[in-house]
C-alpha positions, 0 to 999 in steps of 0.5 A: 187039028180039031176043034179041041186042039191042044196046040199052044196059042201064040201072040206076036209082039215088038220091042220098042225104043224111041218109037222104033221097033228094035225086035219083032217076035212071037211068044205063048207068054208075053209076060214071061218073054218080056221078063226074059228080054228085060234081063238080057242086054236089049235096050228098049222102052216097052213091049207091044203085043201086036196080035191076039192069040193065034195058032203057032203057025199063024203067029210064025207067018205074022212074025215073018210078015212083020219082019218083011214089012220092017225090012221093006220100010227100012232096008234092015231087020230090027236091031236085035233080030238075028234072022230075017224071018224069025226062024233059027236053024239048029 
């Protein structure tokens, strides 16, 4: 990865309901992703972007760390997260 890397930058975010995170994720386009969540059956008040634009790998590390912190604090993952680390296995 050089200085002029074409890697898409991503940001981490959380969906919040009644002051509590109900989803933690990362995206290259928060506006689009918020629209997608709004059209789904997720019940939340707002999306909060929790990082600046970083590399995809850094965003994934932060997402996993944020999910781990949430799990440590509550004993569970956020309501709408399906994995403990943000990664799906296909």
